[in-house]
N, C-alpha and C positions, 0 to 999 in steps of 0.2 A: 696167112701166117704159116711159114714153113717150119717144120720140126727138124729139118736137116741140121746136124751138128754132132759134136762129141760132148758127152756129159759125164762128169766125174761124180761119183757117189759122195754125198755130204753127210747125211744123217738118216736115221730111221727110228720109228716108234712102234712098239708092239710087234716086233719082228718075230720073237719066239712063238707066241700063240698062233700067229698067222701061218708060219711055216709048218707048225704042227697040224693045223687045219688042212694044209695042202698034202700032208702025209709024209713030209720029210723026216728022216730019222734024226734022233737027238744029236748024234755025233756030227752029222752034216750041219745041223742048225748051229751048234757051237762053233764050228769052223767058219761058217758063213757070217756069223754075227759081227766079227771084227774085220772081215776081209774087205778091202777097198775094191771098187769095181768101176768100169768105164762102159758106158752105153753109147754106141754110135748109131745114129738114125739117119737114113737116107730116104727122103720123100721125093717122089716124082709124080706130081698130080695126086691121084688117089692110091698110088702104089707106095708101100713102105717096106723097108728092109731095116730090121733092128738087130744089131750085133751086140751082145752082152758079154763082157770079158771080166772074169773074177779069178785072179790067180791064173792057174793053167787051164781053167775051164772056159770054153768059148761056146756060146749058144746063139744061133741065128734063126730068126723067124721072119718070114715074108708074108705080106697080106695085101689085099686090095679092099678099100673101104666098101662095106656093104655086101661083100662076097664071102661065102664059107671058105675057111682055110684050116690047115692043120698046124697047131702050135706045139712046140716042145716046152715042157715045164721043167723047173729045176729038179723035179723028182725023176726025170728021164722019160716020163709019160708023154705021149702025143695025144692031144685033144683037138676035136673039131670045134670051131667057134666062128662067129662073125664079129668083126670090129666095125663099129660105127663112129662117125664123127659128130660131135655136138658143137655147134658154132664153128669157129675156125681154129680152136685151140684145145679141144678135148677128144681123146680117143677112149671109147667105152666098149667093153666086152664082158661076157660072162664065161668063166672057166670053172667047170666042176662045181657050180653053185656059188662061185665067188665072183662078185662084181669087181672089175678092174677099171679104174679111171686114171688116165695119164693126161695131165694138164700142163700145157706150155704157158708160162707166164714170163715174158721177156727172155732172159737167158737161163731161167730156172725151170726144171721140170719137176712137178710134184706128182708122185704116183701113189694112189690110194687103192688098196684092195681090201675086200672084206666080205663076209657072209652077208647075204641080204635077208632081211626079215621085214617084209612090208617095205616102207620107205626108209627104214633105218639100216645102217651097216653095223654089224657087230664083229668082234674079233678082227678089227681092221688093222692094217699096217700102213704107215705112211713112210715114204722115202723121198728125200730131197736130192736132186741131182743138179749140179751147176756145171756150165761148160761153155764151149765156144759155139757161137752162132753168128754167122755173118760178120765176123770181125768185132762184134760188140760183146766179147766174153767177159764174164766175171772172173773166170779162171781159164786161161787158154791152155789147151792140152796139146797144142801143136808146136 
């Protein structure tokens, strides 16, 4: 299953507590709360390029599954991490003690991030992105 496509932000839950856990200032959290965003994912085998655009801000991260990489966070920080694939539709990584899971389900991507405590996630944030994938889009962005 390929992640390649453009995905438009649809909804999120627990956004504010999660962004605070990441260290984002309150004024940035308030601005980002209602901002619409687009994520474009290009997958070539185990190599990924994800471009996130929200208003004037554009952030691009590239990684190869199973290899250490450097990621830019919304706070402007750069962190080293390893992104792993679970099955053929989940990308999983840990950033600053936060577990991040991006799951592709048809034309919808669900991104869940949260602090890990044993097998549970606390202070999690869920985002739902819908978009174009292989011409079978729920919402075409092209």
